[in-house]
The first five atom37 places (N, CA, C, CB, O) and aatype in JSON, in Angstrom:
{
  "aatype": [12, 11, 11, 9, 9, 14, 0, 10, 10, 10, 0, 10, 0, 10, 10, 14, 0, 0, 3, 0, 0, 0, 0, 1, 5, 7, 11, 19, 1, 13, 3, 4, 6, 3, 14, 11, 16, 5, 15, 6, 10, 2, 19, 4, 0, 3, 1, 11, 13, 15, 0, 0, 3, 0, 6, 10, 2, 1, 0, 18, 15, 5, 10, 0, 15, 1, 10, 6, 6, 1, 17, 1, 0, 7, 10, 11, 0, 0, 6, 19, 0, 17, 10, 11, 18, 1, 3, 0, 2, 4, 6, 18, 6, 16, 0, 10, 18, 6, 7, 7, 15, 12, 1, 14, 12, 10, 13, 15, 10, 4, 12, 6, 1, 12, 16, 1, 0, 1, 16, 0, 6, 10, 1, 6, 5, 10, 11, 3, 10, 3, 2],
  "atom_mask": [
    [1, 1, 1, 1, 1],
    [1, 1, 1, 1, 1],
    [1, 1, 1, 1, 1],
    [1, 1, 1, 1, 1],
    [1, 1, 1, 1, 1],
    [1, 1, 1, 1, 1],
    [1, 1, 1, 1, 1],
    [1, 1, 1, 1, 1],
    [1, 1, 1, 1, 1],
    [1, 1, 1, 1, 1],
    [1, 1, 1, 1, 1],
    [1, 1, 1, 1, 1],
    [1, 1, 1, 1, 1],
    [1, 1, 1, 1, 1],
    [1, 1, 1, 1, 1],
    [1, 1, 1, 1, 1],
    [1, 1, 1, 1, 1],
    [1, 1, 1, 1, 1],
    [1, 1, 1, 1, 1],
    [1, 1, 1, 1, 1],
    [1, 1, 1, 1, 1],
    [1, 1, 1, 1, 1],
    [1, 1, 1, 1, 1],
    [1, 1, 1, 1, 1],
    [1, 1, 1, 1, 1],
    [1, 1, 1, 0, 1],
    [1, 1, 1, 1, 1],
    [1, 1, 1, 1, 1],
    [1, 1, 1, 1, 1],
    [1, 1, 1, 1, 1],
    [1, 1, 1, 1, 1],
    [1, 1, 1, 1, 1],
    [1, 1, 1, 1, 1],
    [1, 1, 1, 1, 1],
    [1, 1, 1, 1, 1],
    [1, 1, 1, 1, 1],
    [1, 1, 1, 1, 1],
    [1, 1, 1, 1, 1],
    [1, 1, 1, 1, 1],
    [1, 1, 1, 1, 1],
    [1, 1, 1, 1, 1],
    [1, 1, 1, 1, 1],
    [1, 1, 1, 1, 1],
    [1, 1, 1, 1, 1],
    [1, 1, 1, 1, 1],
    [1, 1, 1, 1, 1],
    [1, 1, 1, 1, 1],
    [1, 1, 1, 1, 1],
    [1, 1, 1, 1, 1],
    [1, 1, 1, 1, 1],
    [1, 1, 1, 1, 1],
    [1, 1, 1, 1, 1],
    [1, 1, 1, 1, 1],
    [1, 1, 1, 1, 1],
    [1, 1, 1, 1, 1],
    [1, 1, 1, 1, 1],
    [1, 1, 1, 1, 1],
    [1, 1, 1, 1, 1],
    [1, 1, 1, 1, 1],
    [1, 1, 1, 1, 1],
    [1, 1, 1, 1, 1],
    [1, 1, 1, 1, 1],
    [1, 1, 1, 1, 1],
    [1, 1, 1, 1, 1],
    [1, 1, 1, 1, 1],
    [1, 1, 1, 1, 1],
    [1, 1, 1, 1, 1],
    [1, 1, 1, 1, 1],
    [1, 1, 1, 1, 1],
    [1, 1, 1, 1, 1],
    [1, 1, 1, 1, 1],
    [1, 1, 1, 1, 1],
    [1, 1, 1, 1, 1],
    [1, 1, 1, 0, 1],
    [1, 1, 1, 1, 1],
    [1, 1, 1, 1, 1],
    [1, 1, 1, 1, 1],
    [1, 1, 1, 1, 1],
    [1, 1, 1, 1, 1],
    [1, 1, 1, 1, 1],
    [1, 1, 1, 1, 1],
    [1, 1, 1, 1, 1],
    [1, 1, 1, 1, 1],
    [1, 1, 1, 1, 1],
    [1, 1, 1, 1, 1],
    [1, 1, 1, 1, 1],
    [1, 1, 1, 1, 1],
    [1, 1, 1, 1, 1],
    [1, 1, 1, 1, 1],
    [1, 1, 1, 1, 1],
    [1, 1, 1, 1, 1],
    [1, 1, 1, 1, 1],
    [1, 1, 1, 1, 1],
    [1, 1, 1, 1, 1],
    [1, 1, 1, 1, 1],
    [1, 1, 1, 1, 1],
    [1, 1, 1, 1, 1],
    [1, 1, 1, 1, 1],
    [1, 1, 1, 0, 1],
    [1, 1, 1, 0, 1],
    [1, 1, 1, 1, 1],
    [1, 1, 1, 1, 1],
    [1, 1, 1, 1, 1],
    [1, 1, 1, 1, 1],
    [1, 1, 1, 1, 1],
    [1, 1, 1, 1, 1],
    [1, 1, 1, 1, 1],
    [1, 1, 1, 1, 1],
    [1, 1, 1, 1, 1],
    [1, 1, 1, 1, 1],
    [1, 1, 1, 1, 1],
    [1, 1, 1, 1, 1],
    [1, 1, 1, 1, 1],
    [1, 1, 1, 1, 1],
    [1, 1, 1, 1, 1],
    [1, 1, 1, 1, 1],
    [1, 1, 1, 1, 1],
    [1, 1, 1, 1, 1],
    [1, 1, 1, 1, 1],
    [1, 1, 1, 1, 1],
    [1, 1, 1, 1, 1],
    [1, 1, 1, 1, 1],
    [1, 1, 1, 1, 1],
    [1, 1, 1, 1, 1],
    [1, 1, 1, 1, 1],
    [1, 1, 1, 1, 1],
    [1, 1, 1, 1, 1],
    [1, 1, 1, 1, 1],
    [1, 1, 1, 1, 1],
    [1, 1, 1, 1, 1],
    [1, 1, 1, 1, 1]
  ],
  "atom_positions": [
    [[33.08, 15.26, -14.17], [32.83, 14.31, -14.32], [32.3, 13.45, -12.8], [33.89, 13.98, -15.05], [31.23, 12.89, -12.57]],
    [[33.39, 13.59, -12.04], [32.86, 13.22, -10.63], [31.73, 13.34, -10.13], [33.38, 13.71, -9.81], [31.12, 12.38, -9.67]],
    [[31.3, 14.49, -10.15], [29.89, 14.88, -9.92], [28.75, 14.44, -10.57], [29.8, 16.02, -10.05], [27.78, 14.09, -9.91]],
    [[28.74, 14.42, -11.72], [28.0, 14.06, -12.72], [27.54, 12.27, -12.27], [28.98, 14.35, -14.21], [26.33, 12.04, -12.19]],
    [[28.28, 11.4, -12.07], [28.03, 10.11, -11.78], [27.24, 10.15, -10.74], [29.11, 9.34, -11.58], [26.07, 9.87, -10.97]],
    [[27.57, 10.44, -9.52], [26.52, 10.41, -8.44], [25.07, 11.19, -8.69], [27.2, 11.05, -7.19], [24.01, 10.73, -8.25]],
    [[25.15, 12.2, -9.32], [23.95, 12.62, -9.52], [23.12, 12.0, -10.85], [24.11, 14.04, -9.55], [22.0, 12.43, -11.12]],
    [[23.7, 11.06, -11.58], [22.83, 10.29, -12.53], [22.6, 9.05, -11.79], [23.47, 10.01, -14.0], [21.57, 8.54, -12.24]],
    [[23.12, 8.33, -10.83], [22.92, 7.21, -10.09], [21.72, 7.76, -9.29], [24.22, 6.7, -9.25], [20.66, 7.14, -9.37]],
    [[21.79, 8.77, -8.58], [20.74, 9.35, -7.79], [19.38, 9.37, -8.47], [21.12, 10.71, -7.4], [18.39, 8.77, -8.06]],
    [[19.45, 10.19, -9.65], [18.04, 10.27, -10.7], [17.61, 8.64, -11.11], [18.5, 11.27, -12.45], [16.45, 8.22, -11.08]],
    [[18.68, 7.91, -11.45], [18.18, 6.71, -11.7], [17.48, 5.85, -10.63], [19.15, 6.08, -12.18], [16.56, 5.08, -10.92]],
    [[17.94, 6.0, -9.42], [17.25, 5.22, -8.29], [16.17, 6.05, -7.96], [18.14, 4.91, -6.99], [15.58, 5.5, -7.03]],
    [[15.52, 7.31, -8.33], [14.45, 7.98, -7.98], [13.46, 7.75, -8.92], [14.71, 9.28, -7.79], [12.33, 8.19, -8.7]],
    [[13.71, 7.07, -10.04], [12.67, 6.93, -11.16], [11.55, 6.24, -10.72], [13.18, 6.23, -12.37], [10.43, 6.77, -10.81]],
    [[11.76, 4.65, -10.04], [10.87, 4.11, -9.75], [9.7, 4.86, -8.87], [11.4, 3.13, -9.3], [8.53, 4.63, -9.15]],
    [[9.98, 5.64, -7.94], [9.36, 6.52, -6.7], [8.56, 7.27, -7.63], [10.45, 7.52, -5.63], [7.34, 7.37, -7.55]],
    [[9.38, 7.85, -8.63], [8.76, 9.06, -9.4], [7.64, 8.76, -10.52], [9.94, 9.82, -10.13], [6.75, 9.55, -10.85]],
    [[7.84, 7.51, -11.03], [6.92, 6.78, -11.98], [5.68, 6.47, -10.87], [7.72, 5.25, -12.76], [4.64, 7.07, -11.13]],
    [[5.64, 5.63, -9.7], [4.53, 5.63, -8.79], [3.65, 6.86, -8.62], [5.02, 5.32, -7.56], [2.42, 6.84, -8.71]],
    [[4.57, 8.16, -8.31], [3.71, 9.29, -8.06], [3.2, 9.71, -9.2], [4.32, 10.35, -7.42], [2.01, 10.03, -9.2]],
    [[3.77, 9.8, -10.1], [3.09, 10.26, -11.57], [1.82, 9.27, -11.91], [4.33, 10.12, -12.95], [0.81, 9.66, -12.49]],
    [[2.01, 8.12, -11.53], [0.82, 6.95, -11.99], [-0.45, 7.39, -10.77], [1.53, 4.86, -11.73], [-1.65, 7.44, -11.04]],
    [[-0.03, 7.6, -9.85], [-1.09, 8.08, -8.66], [-1.7, 9.53, -9.38], [-0.15, 8.45, -6.86], [-2.92, 9.62, -9.19]],
    [[-1.26, 10.42, -9.99], [-1.73, 11.56, -10.47], [-2.27, 11.48, -11.62], [-0.92, 12.41, -10.49], [-2.66, 12.51, -12.18]],
    [[-2.41, 10.27, -12.19], [-2.7, 10.08, -13.84], [-2.03, 10.63, -14.82], [0.0, 0.0, 0.0], [-2.56, 11.11, -15.83]],
    [[-0.76, 10.6, -14.59], [-0.03, 11.06, -15.68], [0.91, 10.2, -16.23], [0.57, 12.13, -15.39], [1.83, 10.58, -16.96]],
    [[0.63, 8.81, -15.82], [1.44, 7.89, -16.49], [0.24, 6.69, -17.19], [2.64, 7.22, -15.27], [-0.51, 6.12, -16.4]],
    [[0.16, 6.45, -18.34], [-0.82, 5.53, -18.96], [-0.2, 4.1, -19.29], [-1.38, 6.19, -20.27], [0.75, 4.0, -20.07]],
    [[-0.82, 2.96, -18.64], [-0.27, 1.88, -19.33], [-1.31, 0.75, -19.06], [1.22, 1.54, -18.85], [-2.17, 0.99, -18.23]],
    [[-1.31, -0.5, -19.69], [-2.11, -1.62, -19.07], [-1.52, -2.2, -17.95], [-2.36, -2.68, -19.99], [-0.46, -2.83, -18.07]],
    [[-2.1, -2.06, -16.85], [-1.8, -3.42, -15.73], [-1.91, -4.77, -16.02], [-2.69, -3.43, -14.61], [-1.39, -5.73, -15.45]],
    [[-2.73, -4.72, -17.09], [-2.93, -6.4, -17.52], [-1.76, -6.99, -18.17], [-4.15, -6.66, -18.63], [-1.73, -8.22, -18.24]],
    [[-0.83, -6.33, -18.62], [0.45, -6.8, -19.22], [1.37, -5.66, -19.22], [0.28, -7.37, -20.66], [1.63, -4.91, -20.17]],
    [[1.85, -5.63, -17.93], [3.12, -4.87, -17.6], [4.51, -5.22, -18.32], [3.34, -5.05, -16.14], [4.98, -6.36, -18.32]],
    [[5.13, -4.08, -18.97], [6.41, -4.51, -19.75], [7.7, -4.41, -18.98], [6.59, -3.65, -21.0], [8.65, -5.13, -19.32]],
    [[7.81, -3.58, -17.97], [8.84, -2.99, -17.3], [8.82, -3.16, -15.81], [8.86, -1.66, -17.62], [7.77, -3.26, -15.18]],
    [[9.92, -3.19, -15.32], [9.76, -3.41, -13.79], [9.11, -2.06, -13.14], [11.3, -3.75, -13.07], [8.32, -2.13, -12.2]],
    [[9.47, -0.91, -13.68], [8.95, 0.29, -13.33], [7.35, 0.17, -13.32], [9.5, 1.36, -14.28], [6.71, 0.37, -12.29]],
    [[6.77, -0.15, -14.49], [5.18, -0.74, -14.92], [4.72, -1.41, -13.67], [5.13, -1.99, -16.29], [3.73, -1.04, -13.04]],
    [[5.65, -2.63, -13.26], [4.92, -3.48, -12.64], [4.99, -2.97, -11.04], [5.46, -4.94, -12.97], [4.34, -3.56, -10.17]],
    [[5.77, -1.88, -10.77], [5.88, -1.24, -9.34], [4.79, -0.43, -9.35], [7.21, -0.41, -8.99], [4.2, -0.36, -8.27]],
    [[4.31, 0.29, -10.37], [3.19, 1.21, -10.47], [1.84, 0.5, -10.37], [3.28, 1.96, -11.77], [0.9, 0.96, -9.73]],
    [[1.81, -0.63, -11.06], [0.72, -1.62, -11.19], [0.43, -2.29, -9.6], [1.22, -2.85, -12.38], [-0.7, -2.32, -9.11]],
    [[1.42, -2.71, -9.05], [1.49, -3.08, -7.59], [0.63, -1.79, -6.63], [3.31, -3.22, -7.14], [-0.3, -2.04, -5.86]],
    [[1.15, -0.51, -6.89], [0.91, 0.28, -6.1], [-0.48, 0.75, -6.38], [1.87, 1.15, -6.08], [-1.07, 1.3, -5.45]],
    [[-1.01, 0.64, -7.37], [-2.38, 0.85, -7.96], [-3.11, -0.41, -7.06], [-2.43, 0.67, -9.89], [-4.05, -0.15, -6.31]],
    [[-2.71, -1.45, -7.17], [-3.76, -2.73, -6.19], [-3.72, -2.42, -4.81], [-3.17, -4.5, -6.21], [-4.69, -2.54, -4.07]],
    [[-2.55, -2.01, -4.43], [-2.52, -1.52, -2.97], [-3.4, -0.48, -2.75], [-1.2, -1.05, -2.54], [-4.18, -0.53, -1.79]],
    [[-3.37, 0.68, -3.69], [-4.33, 1.65, -3.32], [-5.62, 1.55, -3.45], [-4.12, 2.59, -3.81], [-6.37, 2.27, -2.79]],
    [[-6.06, 0.59, -4.38], [-7.61, -0.06, -4.3], [-8.06, -0.87, -3.29], [-7.92, -0.87, -5.37], [-9.26, -1.02, -3.08]],
    [[-7.11, -1.48, -2.56], [-7.38, -2.58, -1.23], [-7.1, -1.51, -0.3], [-6.25, -4.15, -0.99], [-7.52, -1.88, 0.8]],
    [[-6.49, -0.15, -0.2], [-6.57, 0.41, 0.86], [-8.29, 1.37, 0.78], [-5.06, 1.27, 0.99], [-9.0, 1.7, 1.73]],
    [[-8.47, 1.56, -0.42], [-10.0, 2.24, -0.37], [-10.76, 1.15, -0.04], [-10.62, 2.94, -1.79], [-11.73, 1.63, 0.54]],
    [[-10.87, -0.05, -0.08], [-11.57, -1.07, 0.21], [-11.69, -0.99, 1.77], [-10.97, -2.3, -0.36], [-12.76, -0.93, 2.36]],
    [[-10.54, -0.99, 2.32], [-10.39, -1.13, 3.64], [-11.07, 0.23, 4.46], [-8.83, -1.35, 3.88], [-11.61, 0.11, 5.56]],
    [[-10.97, 1.38, 3.82], [-11.49, 2.32, 4.57], [-12.94, 2.4, 4.41], [-10.87, 3.49, 4.32], [-13.59, 2.9, 5.32]],
    [[-13.48, 2.0, 3.41], [-14.92, 1.73, 3.43], [-15.54, 0.85, 4.39], [-15.26, 1.24, 2.28], [-16.53, 1.2, 5.04]],
    [[-14.87, -0.49, 4.51], [-15.34, -1.38, 5.64], [-14.99, -0.73, 6.93], [-14.69, -2.8, 5.59], [-15.86, -0.84, 7.81]],
    [[-13.9, -0.06, 7.24], [-13.95, 0.59, 8.52], [-15.06, 1.49, 8.64], [-12.75, 1.3, 8.78], [-15.9, 1.21, 9.5]],
    [[-15.21, 2.38, 8.04], [-16.31, 3.35, 8.07], [-17.27, 2.81, 8.21], [-16.5, 4.12, 7.12], [-17.92, 3.08, 9.23]],
    [[-17.78, 1.87, 7.31], [-19.2, 1.19, 7.9], [-19.3, 0.17, 9.05], [-19.86, 0.45, 6.81], [-20.37, -0.43, 9.2]],
    [[-18.13, -0.1, 9.95], [-18.32, -0.7, 10.72], [-18.08, 0.64, 11.96], [-17.53, -2.0, 10.55], [-18.66, 0.49, 13.04]],
    [[-17.5, 1.51, 11.81], [-17.31, 2.24, 12.72], [-18.85, 3.05, 13.1], [-16.1, 3.07, 12.29], [-19.1, 3.51, 14.21]],
    [[-19.73, 3.09, 11.99], [-20.67, 3.81, 12.02], [-21.74, 3.03, 12.54], [-20.87, 4.37, 10.87], [-22.81, 3.55, 12.87]],
    [[-21.5, 1.78, 12.64], [-22.44, 1.13, 13.66], [-22.2, 0.82, 14.99], [-22.78, 0.05, 13.27], [-22.99, 0.34, 15.8]],
    [[-20.89, 1.18, 15.18], [-20.45, 0.88, 16.76], [-21.0, 2.12, 18.03], [-18.55, 0.88, 16.75], [-21.31, 3.2, 17.53]],
    [[-21.09, 2.07, 18.97], [-21.06, 2.69, 19.79], [-20.01, 3.36, 20.51], [-21.55, 2.19, 20.23], [-19.0, 2.75, 20.86]],
    [[-20.24, 4.85, 20.81], [-19.09, 5.35, 20.93], [-18.02, 5.11, 21.8], [-19.28, 6.28, 21.0], [-16.95, 5.71, 21.7]],
    [[-18.29, 4.12, 22.78], [-17.14, 3.79, 23.26], [-16.23, 2.71, 22.7], [-17.38, 3.56, 24.38], [-15.04, 2.54, 22.99]],
    [[-17.04, 1.95, 21.79], [-16.54, 0.64, 21.01], [-15.82, 1.61, 19.92], [-17.91, -0.63, 20.34], [-14.71, 1.22, 19.55]],
    [[-16.07, 2.24, 19.62], [-15.24, 3.15, 18.14], [-14.09, 3.58, 18.62], [-16.01, 4.67, 17.44], [-13.15, 3.39, 17.86]],
    [[-13.84, 4.08, 19.62], [-12.75, 4.45, 20.1], [-11.69, 3.28, 20.18], [-13.06, 5.03, 21.31], [-10.5, 3.37, 19.85]],
    [[-12.3, 2.23, 20.65], [-11.46, 0.97, 20.55], [-11.19, 0.47, 19.14], [0.0, 0.0, 0.0], [-10.02, 0.14, 18.94]],
    [[-11.92, 0.36, 18.26], [-11.6, 0.21, 17.11], [-10.71, 0.97, 16.37], [-12.48, 0.17, 16.63], [-9.93, 0.43, 15.59]],
    [[-10.77, 2.57, 16.61], [-9.72, 3.43, 16.34], [-8.51, 3.14, 16.72], [-9.92, 4.5, 16.78], [-7.54, 3.27, 15.98]],
    [[-8.44, 2.63, 18.08], [-7.11, 2.57, 18.56], [-6.55, 1.19, 18.13], [-7.05, 2.79, 20.11], [-5.37, 0.98, 18.37]],
    [[-7.24, 0.29, 17.56], [-6.74, -0.95, 17.02], [-6.35, -0.66, 15.7], [-7.71, -2.08, 17.05], [-5.4, -1.32, 15.29]],
    [[-6.81, 0.12, 14.98], [-6.84, 0.49, 13.46], [-5.36, 1.18, 13.5], [-8.27, 1.61, 12.91], [-4.43, 0.86, 12.76]],
    [[-5.34, 1.97, 14.29], [-4.04, 2.78, 14.47], [-2.69, 1.73, 14.64], [-4.22, 3.79, 15.92], [-1.66, 1.72, 13.97]],
    [[-2.98, 1.09, 15.49], [-1.96, -0.15, 15.82], [-1.7, -1.08, 14.78], [-2.45, -1.02, 16.94], [-0.6, -1.6, 14.58]],
    [[-2.74, -1.28, 14.1], [-2.69, -2.05, 13.05], [-1.96, -1.41, 11.94], [-3.94, -2.42, 12.7], [-1.01, -1.98, 11.4]],
    [[-2.31, -0.44, 11.65], [-1.48, 0.21, 10.57], [0.08, 0.38, 10.74], [-2.02, 1.55, 10.37], [0.79, -0.02, 9.82]],
    [[0.7, 1.0, 11.95], [1.85, 0.76, 12.12], [2.62, -0.36, 12.15], [1.97, 1.17, 12.85], [3.83, -0.37, 11.93]],
    [[1.72, -1.62, 12.51], [2.41, -2.9, 12.24], [2.46, -3.33, 11.07], [1.98, -3.85, 12.86], [3.46, -4.03, 10.92]],
    [[1.68, -3.2, 9.94], [1.35, -3.24, 9.12], [2.59, -2.76, 8.1], [0.24, -2.74, 9.26], [3.27, -3.47, 7.36]],
    [[2.67, -1.41, 8.28], [3.76, -0.78, 7.78], [5.04, -1.19, 8.1], [3.69, 0.39, 8.06], [5.85, -1.29, 7.18]],
    [[5.44, -1.51, 9.51], [6.69, -1.76, 9.74], [6.97, -3.38, 9.44], [6.99, -1.28, 11.17], [8.08, -3.91, 9.42]],
    [[5.8, -3.98, 9.22], [5.81, -5.49, 8.8], [6.22, -5.63, 7.4], [4.4, -6.18, 8.97], [6.83, -6.65, 7.09]],
    [[5.92, -4.63, 6.38], [6.09, -4.77, 5.13], [7.54, -3.95, 4.86], [4.78, -4.26, 4.37], [8.14, -4.08, 3.79]],
    [[8.05, -3.04, 5.99], [9.34, -2.41, 5.64], [10.38, -3.8, 5.82], [9.73, -0.95, 6.76], [11.38, -4.03, 5.13]],
    [[9.86, -4.66, 6.97], [10.78, -5.51, 7.08], [11.11, -6.29, 6.3], [10.7, -6.01, 7.82], [12.24, -6.47, 5.86]],
    [[9.71, -7.11, 5.95], [9.89, -8.04, 4.83], [10.33, -7.75, 3.44], [8.82, -8.58, 4.67], [10.46, -8.63, 2.6]],
    [[10.58, -6.3, 3.19], [11.23, -6.05, 1.78], [12.68, -5.33, 2.22], [10.15, -4.95, 0.68], [13.4, -4.84, 1.35]],
    [[12.97, -5.31, 3.34], [14.45, -5.1, 3.71], [15.38, -5.29, 2.96], [14.84, -5.74, 4.6], [16.18, -4.41, 2.65]],
    [[15.42, -6.58, 2.51], [16.46, -7.39, 1.99], [16.61, -6.63, 0.5], [16.03, -9.12, 1.98], [17.77, -6.57, 0.07]],
    [[15.85, -6.21, -0.1], [15.37, -5.9, -1.35], [15.77, -4.38, -1.54], [13.8, -6.21, -1.45], [15.65, -3.86, -2.65]],
    [[16.31, -3.59, -0.3], [16.38, -2.3, -0.09], [17.41, -1.8, -1.33], [16.84, -2.01, 1.45], [18.56, -2.22, -1.46]],
    [[16.82, -0.93, -2.11], [17.77, -0.13, -3.16], [17.61, -0.99, -4.63], [0.0, 0.0, 0.0], [18.18, -0.7, -5.68]],
    [[16.82, -1.98, -4.45], [16.63, -2.78, -5.88], [15.5, -2.07, -6.47], [0.0, 0.0, 0.0], [14.85, -1.23, -5.84]],
    [[15.25, -2.45, -7.82], [14.24, -2.17, -8.46], [12.89, -2.39, -8.42], [14.48, -2.42, -9.18], [11.94, -1.78, -8.9]],
    [[13.02, -3.66, -7.59], [11.79, -4.3, -7.55], [11.24, -4.18, -6.18], [11.92, -5.7, -7.97], [10.08, -4.55, -5.97]],
    [[11.98, -3.7, -5.22], [11.37, -3.33, -3.9], [10.09, -2.7, -3.64], [12.15, -2.55, -3.33], [9.28, -3.04, -2.78]],
    [[9.95, -1.48, -4.72], [8.66, -0.88, -4.68], [7.38, -1.92, -4.67], [8.58, 0.03, -5.9], [6.42, -1.89, -3.9]],
    [[7.66, -2.87, -5.79], [6.55, -3.82, -5.84], [6.41, -4.55, -5.04], [6.45, -4.48, -6.7], [5.23, -4.8, -4.78]],
    [[7.43, -5.26, -4.25], [7.21, -6.15, -3.38], [6.73, -5.42, -2.06], [8.39, -6.97, -3.27], [5.95, -5.96, -1.28]],
    [[7.19, -4.33, -1.89], [6.46, -3.41, -0.64], [4.92, -3.48, -0.9], [6.97, -1.62, -0.65], [4.11, -4.02, -0.14]],
    [[4.64, -2.84, -2.1], [3.18, -2.95, -2.25], [2.23, -3.94, -2.31], [2.94, -2.51, -3.09], [1.08, -3.96, -1.89]],
    [[3.0, -4.9, -2.99], [2.27, -6.14, -2.57], [2.07, -6.82, -1.41], [2.64, -6.92, -3.1], [1.11, -7.56, -1.18]],
    [[3.19, -6.5, -0.49], [2.99, -6.55, 0.99], [2.14, -6.12, 1.53], [3.71, -6.13, 1.62], [1.41, -6.83, 2.22]],
    [[1.95, -4.75, 1.38], [0.67, -3.96, 1.81], [-0.65, -4.45, 1.44], [0.7, -2.65, 1.27], [-1.57, -4.58, 2.26]],
    [[-0.73, -4.71, 0.18], [-2.13, -4.81, -0.52], [-2.47, -6.25, -0.06], [-2.13, -4.6, -2.33], [-3.64, -6.62, -0.11]],
    [[-1.42, -7.17, 0.43], [-1.98, -8.48, 0.88], [-2.38, -8.5, 2.6], [-0.77, -9.67, 0.5], [-3.2, -9.23, 3.16]],
    [[-1.61, -7.59, 3.14], [-1.85, -7.35, 4.71], [-3.25, -6.4, 4.68], [-0.36, -6.45, 5.55], [-4.06, -6.51, 5.61]],
    [[-3.44, -5.67, 3.84], [-4.49, -4.7, 3.88], [-5.9, -5.59, 3.45], [-4.11, -3.36, 2.8], [-6.99, -5.53, 4.02]],
    [[-5.53, -6.45, 2.25], [-6.96, -7.38, 1.99], [-7.36, -8.09, 3.36], [-6.71, -8.72, 0.73], [-8.49, -8.15, 3.85]],
    [[-6.14, -8.62, 3.86], [-6.74, -9.51, 5.01], [-7.22, -8.71, 6.22], [-5.66, -10.55, 5.54], [-7.94, -9.28, 7.04]],
    [[-6.88, -7.48, 6.38], [-7.46, -6.56, 7.59], [-9.06, -6.27, 7.3], [-6.56, -4.96, 7.66], [-10.01, -6.32, 8.09]],
    [[-9.03, -5.98, 6.01], [-10.44, -5.69, 5.23], [-11.35, -7.07, 5.74], [-10.2, -5.61, 3.23], [-12.54, -6.98, 6.06]],
    [[-10.76, -8.06, 5.75], [-11.84, -9.39, 5.79], [-12.34, -9.13, 7.01], [-11.24, -11.04, 5.71], [-13.53, -8.97, 7.28]],
    [[-11.0, -9.08, 8.06], [-11.55, -8.92, 9.35], [-12.54, -8.14, 9.71], [-10.78, -8.63, 10.04], [-13.53, -8.64, 10.23]],
    [[-12.44, -6.86, 9.5], [-13.57, -5.54, 9.65], [-14.83, -6.35, 8.93], [-13.05, -3.76, 8.63], [-15.94, -6.35, 9.45]],
    [[-14.58, -7.01, 7.73], [-16.06, -7.27, 7.38], [-16.81, -8.28, 8.19], [-16.16, -7.73, 5.98], [-18.02, -8.24, 8.42]],
    [[-15.86, -9.33, 8.65], [-16.4, -10.07, 9.64], [-17.17, -9.72, 10.82], [-15.58, -10.6, 10.01], [-18.28, -10.16, 11.13]],
    [[-16.32, -8.75, 11.56], [-16.85, -8.09, 12.65], [-17.98, -7.33, 12.38], [-15.96, -7.32, 13.22], [-18.76, -7.14, 13.31]],
    [[-18.23, -6.85, 11.29], [-19.36, -6.12, 10.74], [-20.6, -7.18, 10.74], [-19.0, -5.55, 9.2], [-21.76, -7.07, 11.15]],
    [[-19.87, -8.27, 10.12], [-21.31, -9.5, 10.11], [-21.66, -9.91, 11.54], [-20.9, -11.19, 9.23], [-22.84, -10.09, 11.83]],
    [[-20.72, -10.07, 12.43], [-21.0, -10.34, 13.78], [-21.95, -9.52, 14.45], [-19.9, -10.3, 14.47], [-22.6, -9.94, 15.41]],
    [[-22.08, -8.14, 13.91], [-22.91, -6.94, 14.54], [-24.27, -7.61, 14.21], [-22.67, -5.25, 13.8], [-25.16, -7.61, 15.05]],
    [[-24.43, -8.12, 13.13], [-25.77, -8.44, 12.2], [-26.44, -9.77, 13.02], [-25.3, -8.91, 10.3], [-27.66, -9.85, 13.07]],
    [[-25.64, -10.78, 13.64], [-25.62, -12.04, 14.61], [-26.22, -11.65, 15.67], [-24.28, -12.61, 15.02], [-26.37, -12.42, 16.62]]
  ]
}
């Protein structure tokens, strides 16, 4: 019995991460317009972040393709540094919720928020090239 309880607790702790991974693979289907459980909220927040990340990648690619090689290297270095900052910042912002069921949702919301802000910055830089 002593071995079963820790194993059961570990399995329960891993469920939100497993749900998010299954959702990314298209195995879990539900309506993100009206999520019912914390697990669904976590998955929906992860989907929003994934969409924001795809937009960021498009904006980055558009900007990089318009830059001369010497400026492209600077953009790449800035982007790598920004990604590290974003990830570390969201880890910090959600550290208080470590081990809680809503932490994955809060982490994804932070990642989405920061990613959308960075996308807007890159789009502004792209507009500046046109001026």
